[in-house]
N, C-alpha and C positions, 0 to 999 in steps of 0.2 A: 417697183418690180422686186427689189431685194429686201425691202422692209427693214426688219430688225438687224439684218446682217449688213447694212450699208456701211461701207468701209472708208468713206471720204468725208472731209469736213464741209464740203459743199453738198447741198441737199439734192442736187439733180445735175444732169448733164447728158451729153450725147456720146455714144461710142461709135467708132468707125475703124475701118481697116484701110490703111493707105498702102498702095503697092510698094514693095512686093508683099510684105506681111507685117507691116508696122501696126500694132494695136494702139489706138489713140483714144483718150477721153477728152472731150471738149467741155470745159466748165462754163457756167452761165456767163461769165465775163469774157468768154471767147478764148481763154488760154487753152492751148492744146498740150496735154500731158501724155508722155509715152508710158504705155502700160507694160510693154515687153522690151527685151534687149534690142530688138531691131529698131523700134521707135526711139530708144535712147540714143542709138548711134546716128540717128537722123536729125538730132538736135531739138527734139521736143522737150518741153519743161519736165522737170523731175517730179514724178507723181508722189514721191515721198514727202513733199512739202504739204500735201493735203491728205495724206494717208493717216488714218486714225489708229492709235494704239489699241490693242485688245483690252477691253475693260475687265476681263477676268483677272482678279487680283494675282493669281498665280503667274500669269503671263505678263501683266502690266509692269511688275517690278523688274522684269528683265528686258523690257522694251519690245516685246513681240507685237507685231501689227495684226490688225484684222486680216482675214484671208481676202486676197484680191482675186482669187481663182474664179469666183462667179462672174466677175466683171470681164476677166480675160476670156472665159468660155463663151460669153455672149459676143464679145468682139471677134473671136475666131470664126464664129458662124458667118460673119460678114465678109470674111476673106475667101469664102468658097464661091 
């Protein structure tokens, strides 16, 4: 779905919205990662451990990550 803009080290997974509004990414190994602050406070694994650095040389040297906004936007749709 995201193709060249994929932002994680795992090549696939499932997104879900856990009540009340926790956005969660489930990796193929079953690990559940919090995508937003609500999920972080609920004890899900830290998504930063599988989040890719932006490959653009200008951003890579300062540690900027790929945008996770597309993943968050898709997960938010599931909360409605």
